[in-house]
Every structure is written in C-alpha cells, then in structure tokens.
LOKOLMI-257893 format. One line per 10 residues: for each residue x, y, z of N, C-alpha, C. Coordinates in steps of 0.001 Angstrom, whole numbers, plus 524288, in hexadecimal, padded with zeros to 5 digits. Example, Ala and Ser with C-alpha at 12.3 -4.5 7.8 and 13.67 -1.06 7.14 Angstrom:
83386/7E9C6/81E78/8300C/7EE6C/81E78/83390/7F31C/81E78 | 83232/7F736/81BA8/83566/7FBDC/81BE4/83264/8001E/81EBE .
! end
This chain:
3CB87/0FBA2/4A3CA/3C95E/0F6AB/4A56C/3CC07/0F4FD/4AA7F | 3C9D8/0F144/4ACDC/3CBB4/0EEE0/4B1BB/3CA8C/0F22B/4B68D | 3C86C/0F6DA/4B5F0/3C71E/0F9F2/4BA8A/3C19C/0F8A5/4BC4A | 3C10B/0F6AD/4C10F/3BBD0/0F54A/4C2F7/3B83E/0FA12/4C352 | 3B348/0F937/4C21B/3AF48/0FD46/4C271/3AB23/0FB3D/4C632 | 3A9B7/0FE5F/4CA0F/3A5AB/0FCCD/4CDC0/3A057/0FE1C/4CB73 | 39CF7/0FA27/4CAF4/397B4/0FADE/4C8D4/393E3/0F849/4CC91 | 391D5/0FB58/4D02B/38E56/0F91A/4D41B/3913C/0F4F0/4D72B | 38F07/0F043/4D796/39193/0EC23/4DAA1/395F6/0E95A/4D79E | 396F7/0EB01/4D2C7/39ADF/0E861/4CF8A/39FD2/0EB9E/4CEE2 .
3A433/0E8E3/4CEF2/3A91C/0EB2D/4CD3C/3AA17/0E8D5/4C7D4 | 3AA22/0EC23/4C3D9/3AA97/0EA4E/4BE74/3AFF3/0EBDA/4BC50 | 3B2CB/0E7ED/4BA6C/3B7F3/0E8E1/4B82D/3B7E9/0E74C/4B26C | 3B8B5/0EB13/4AEDD/3B913/0E9B3/4A954/3BE76/0E76C/4A826 | 3BE96/0E349/4A4F7/3C390/0E101/4A35D/3C3AC/0E08C/49D6D | 3C823/0E19D/49B44/3C8CC/0E1DF/49593/3C847/0DC7F/49304 | 3C4E8/0DC38/48F08/3C49D/0D7A6/48BA1/3C578/0D99A/4860F | 3C719/0D625/48296/3C7CC/0D7B9/47D26/3C32F/0D5D6/479EB | 3C20A/0D8DF/475DF/3BD9F/0D7BA/47273/3BE48/0DB1C/46D9D | 3BB49/0DA20/4698A/3BB87/0DD6B/464E2/3B904/0E2BD/465D8 .
3B603/0E335/469EB/3B3AD/0E82F/46B76/3B72A/0EA8D/46FB1 | 3B8D4/0EF79/46F21/3BC92/0F1C1/472D1/3BA4F/0F2B3/47840 | 3BDE7/0F30E/47BF5/3BCB1/0F477/4815F/3B906/0F0AF/4841B | 3B926/0EBC3/4828E/3B5F0/0E7D7/4853C/3B840/0E6AE/48A98 | 3B4EA/0E524/48E1E/3B6DC/0E3A7/49342/3B352/0DF80/4959C | 3B59F/0DC92/4991D/3B2A8/0D90D/49C62/3B1C3/0DBD0/4A18E | 3AE5D/0D9BE/4A4C2/3AD42/0DC2B/4A9D1/3ADC4/0D829/4AE2A | 3B06C/0D9AE/4B24D/3B08D/0D699/4B713/3AD2F/0D993/4BAF7 | 3A8FA/0D71B/4BCB2/3A54B/0D9AA/4C03F/3A573/0D6DB/4C57E | 3A72D/0D99A/4C97D/3A7AA/0D742/4CEA7/3A3A3/0D9A8/4D259 .
3A174/0D65B/4D5AC/39DE7/0D82D/4D9C6/39EA0/0D494/4DE72 | 39BE9/0D5B4/4E2A5/39C4C/0D259/4E74C/39A25/0CCE5/4E63C | 3972A/0CC48/4E20B/394D0/0C736/4E0C9/3981A/0C3F0/4DD0A | 39C26/0C637/4DADD/39F7F/0C343/4D754/3A161/0C681/4D2BD | 3A456/0C3F4/4CF6D/3A6AD/0C684/4CAE4/3A446/0C464/4C5E1 | 3A2ED/0C805/4C26A/3A0DD/0C6B4/4BD42/3A4CB/0C8AC/4B93D | 3A602/0C563/4B571/3A97F/0C6F1/4B12F/3A658/0C6D3/4AC21 | 3A663/0CB2D/4A95E/3A3E8/0CB71/4A438/3A834/0CCED/4A05C | 3A986/0C961/49CD9/3ADD9/0CA65/4993C/3AC77/0CE3E/494F0 | 3A768/0CF11/493F6/3A5EE/0D1E8/48F47/3A723/0CE69/48AA0 .
3A673/0D05C/485DD/3A7DF/0CD5E/4812F/3ADB8/0CE18/4806B | 3B086/0C9E5/47FA2/3B632/0CA31/47F85/3B890/0C623/47BE5 | 3BD77/0C70F/47A9D/3C0E7/0C328/47845/3C660/0C4BB/479FC | 3C9D6/0C10C/47A5D/3CF31/0C25F/47BDD/3D23B/0C35D/476D9 | 3D32D/0C854/475C3/3D617/0C9F0/47121/3DB9A/0CB4A/472EA | 3DF6D/0C842/47132/3E4D7/0C90C/472DE/3E749/0CDF4/47084 | 3E4F4/0D016/46C64/3E708/0D4B6/469C4/3E28C/0D867/46869 | 3DFEC/0DA93/46C68/3DB53/0DDD2/46B56/3DCB3/0E2D1/46857 | 3D919/0E47D/46508/3D9E7/0E918/461BE/3DAFA/0EDF3/46509 | 3D84A/0EE86/46971/3D904/0F332/46CAB/3DD9D/0F2BC/47071 .
3E057/0EE47/47072/3E4EA/0ED99/473D2/3E3AB/0EC86/47982 | 3DEAE/0EC4D/47AE5/3DD17/0EB59/4804D/3DC67/0E57D/4812E | 3DFC5/0E333/48452/3DFD7/0DD89/48513/3DB6F/0DBA0/4889B | 3D9E5/0D6C4/487B9/3D63A/0D402/48B1F/3D8AF/0D3B0/4908D | 3D5CA/0D4FD/4949D/3D7E2/0D527/499F5/3D7CE/0CFB9/49C75 | 3DB7D/0CC75/49ADE/3DBCF/0C71D/49CF2/3DCCB/0C719/4A2D5 | 3DFF5/0CABA/4A49F/3E167/0CAE1/4AA25/3DC99/0CB53/4ADA8 | 3D90C/0CED3/4AC5A/3D457/0CF79/4AF93/3D0FB/0CA92/4AF8B | 3D085/0C813/4AAF4/3CD85/0C336/4AAB6/3D041/0BEE2/4ADC6 | 3D571/0BE9A/4AD5E/3D863/0BA9D/4B03E/3D7AA/0BB2C/4B622 .
3D776/0BFF4/4B807/3D6EC/0C0DA/4BDA9/3D198/0BF30/4BFC5 | 3CDBE/0BEBE/4BC66/3C87B/0BD4F/4BE26/3C838/0B7D5/4C076 | 3CBF2/0B477/4BF3B/3CBC9/0AF27/4C165/3CCB4/0AF23/4C74B | 3CE86/0B38A/4C95D/3CFA1/0B3E4/4CEF6/3CAD2/0B54A/4D235 | 3C685/0B67E/4CFA9/3C1CF/0B7D7/4D29C/3BD31/0B49E/4D0AC | 3B976/0B3A1/4D420/3B4EB/0B092/4D26F/3B177/0B3D3/4CEC6 | 3B032/0B196/4CA54/3ACDA/0B437/4C683/3A767/0B1D3/4C6E6 | 3A38C/0B512/4C821/39E2B/0B32A/4C89D/39BC1/0B22E/4C340 | 39D2C/0B56C/4BF64/39AE9/0B4FB/4BA2E/39EB7/0B73A/4B63C | 39F6D/0B46D/4B1E7/3A27D/0B687/4AD8F/39F19/0B661/4A8B0 .
39EA6/0BAE2/4A621/39BBD/0BB4B/4A13B/39FA6/0BCB6/49CFA | 39FA5/0B9BB/498BD/3A386/0BA8A/494A8/3A0F8/0BA23/48F4D | 3A29F/0BD80/48BB8/3A086/0BD8C/48670/3A510/0BDD5/4829D | 3A5B6/0B9C8/47F83/3A9B8/0B9C6/47B75/3A78B/0B6C8/476CB | 3A6B2/0B978/47288/3A3DA/0B767/46E07/3A5AA/0B208/46C38 | 3AAA8/0B13E/46BAA/3ACA6/0AC54/46981/3AEFB/0A8BF/46DA8 | 3AD09/0A902/4725A/3AF46/0A604/476A8/3AF3D/0A022/475A1 | 3AB88/09E33/472BA/3AB35/09892/471BB/3AE87/096D1/46D13 | 3B0AA/09A81/46A2B/3B404/09929/465B6/3B98B/09816/467B0 | 3BBF0/093DD/465EF/3C143/092AD/467BA/3C535/096A8/465AB .
3C974/09745/4687E/3CDAB/09ABB/466CB/3CCE2/0A055/46884 | 3CFCB/0A3D9/4661C/3CFA6/0A95F/46779/3CCED/0AC7C/4632B | 3CAB5/0B0D4/464AB/3C84D/0B461/460F1/3CC91/0B7BA/45E75 | 3CBF3/0B8F2/45990/3CFB6/0BC2E/456BE/3D008/0C197/45932 | 3D4C0/0C3A2/459AA/3D592/0C8E2/45BC0/3D375/0CCF5/457F7 | 3D182/0D13E/45A12/3CFBF/0D596/456C7/3D44D/0D7B6/45392 | 3D908/0D724/45593/3DDAD/0D8E7/452B8/3DE42/0D5C8/44D9D | 3DD0E/0D0BA/44DC0/3DD41/0CD73/44913/3D90F/0CF2C/44534 | 3D47C/0D075/44745/3D040/0D274/443F8/3D201/0D789/44162 | 3D498/0DAE4/44467/3D687/0DFDD/4425B/3DA39/0DEF5/43DBA .
3DDEB/0DB5E/43E51/3E1BB/0DA5A/43A27/3DF0C/0D830/43540 | 3DB68/0D498/43601/3D8A8/0D243/4318B/3D552/0D652/42EB8 | 3D2A2/0D99C/431B3/3CF5A/0DDA7/42F5C/3D2B2/0E1AE/42C7C | 3D70F/0E331/42ED8/3DA94/0E6F4/42C58/3DC99/0E4D2/42728 | 3DDFA/0DFD0/4270E/3DFE7/0DD6A/42238/3DBBA/0DD8C/41DF7 | 3D6E6/0DC78/41F6B/3D296/0DC96/41B99/3D1BE/0E218/4197B | 3D19E/0E5E7/41D06/3D09F/0EB4E/41B6E/3D517/0ED4C/4180E | 3D9E8/0EC67/419BD/3DE6C/0EE3A/416BE/3DEC7/0EB81/41171 | 3DCE5/0E6B9/41120/3DCD6/0E3E1/40C2D/3D922/0E642/40831 | 3D57A/0E985/40A09/3D1C0/0EC09/4067F/3D322/0F1C5/40583 .
3D79F/0F37A/4075F/3D929/0F8F9/406CE/3D912/0FA8D/40111 | 3D683/0FEE3/3FFF4/3D637/100EA/3FAA8/3D23E/0FE29/3F733 | 3CF6D/0FA68/3F94E/3CBAF/0F768/3F62D/3C605/0F8EC/3F747 | 3C53E/0FCA0/3FAB6/3BFEA/0FE2B/3FC0E/3BF2E/0FE4E/401F0 | 3BA63/0FE5F/4038F/3B913/0FEC8/4091C/3B908/0F97C/40BC8 | 3BA1F/0F9B2/410CB/3B98E/0F514/4141E/3B562/0F66A/4181D | 3B159/0F34B/4185F/3AD1C/0F432/41C18/3AD44/0EFD3/42017 | 3AD71/0F15B/424FF/3ADD2/0ED8E/4293F/3A90A/0EE24/42CC5 | 3A646/0E9EA/42DA8/3A1D1/0EA04/4313B/3A303/0E699/435EA | 3A03E/0E79C/43A28/3A0FA/0E4A2/43EF4/39BB5/0E30D/4411B .
39BA0/0DEB4/443D4/396AC/0DCD7/44600/395E3/0DEA3/44B9F | 3997F/0E1A3/44DBA/39904/0E395/45316/39C0F/0E8AB/45385 | 39B96/0EB39/457F9/39E3E/0F035/458C8/3A3CD/0EF8E/45AA9 | 3A6E5/0EC65/4581B/3AC48/0EB6D/459C0/3AFD3/0EFF3/45852 | 3B0D2/0F35C/45C08/3B3F6/0F7FC/45B08/3B972/0F691/45941 | 3BBC0/0F280/45B96/3C0F7/0F0E6/459E1/3C0E2/0EF47/4542C | 3BCE9/0EC6C/45299/3BC8F/0EAA7/44D32/3BBE3/0EF50/4498D | 3B8E0/0F32A/44B2A/3B838/0F7E4/44801/3BD64/0FACF/44795 | 3C046/0FB22/44BD5/3C55E/0FDBD/44BC0/3C924/0FAD7/44832 | 3C905/0F5B0/4486B/3CC50/0F282/44501/3CAF4/0F3A9/43F53 .
3C5EB/0F3F4/43E1E/3C427/0F4F7/438C4/3C605/0FA45/436DA | 3C588/0FE41/43A1F/3C6F9/10382/43876/3CCDF/1042C/4382B | 3CFDB/10136/43B47/3D58C/10184/43B07/3D7AF/0FEE6/43628 | 3D4A8/0FB64/433E6/3D66D/0F892/42F41/3D5AD/0FC09/42AB4 .
! end
C-alpha cells in the first residue's frame, strides 16, 4: 500500500483501512483537476485481527491538500461511540465454542463474506 499507481490521468494511492474484511483500502485519486478521497468501507479497529493498522498518518496528511470530493462508507457512523474490535468478537466466540467442547457440534453462520470472522470461527 501507499505506492501510487498511474491510471490514465489519475495517480491512485491505496491507503490501509481496517475492517472485518481483510485487505481493505481507501483510495486517494489525484489529477490535474483535484483530489478525490474514497475511504471504502472502514472502521478504526485499534487491535485488528490481521495486525495491519489503520493508516492514520496518510489520512492526517490529507489536510495539507485541497480535497475536491471525499466519499466515505462506514456502516455505524451515526451510532455514538466506537465499534467493537474484531479481536473482542474473537474472544467472545472462542469462549462460546470452548464452552461447548465435548457436547456436540457448533455451527456458525455469517451474513457476509467476512474472512476474518471465518478465521476467528475456525481458530476457536
């Protein structure tokens, strides 16, 4: 991440964001007409499961340049407070699964393709 890619008239720089889906990134798209920032879907997870931190530095540096457009998607943006870390979900799920050890099967379903959540489930 952070290496600019030239795409026609745009210089596109991917920047790391955290999410329950791995390898998410935001995009900084620069052209002679201005800069566009697209965060992608994100949340700031202070203890991400994959160990890859949210790139605050790159976002902080954006205040030094004029941004023509910023597009941002974060599911619970209107809810006060912070979103629970996936690491907390991992611990809670592990406790539930281990609590059923020797008592039969544990079946876990998901409503999306969250690879981190699937990894958490299989590690438990």
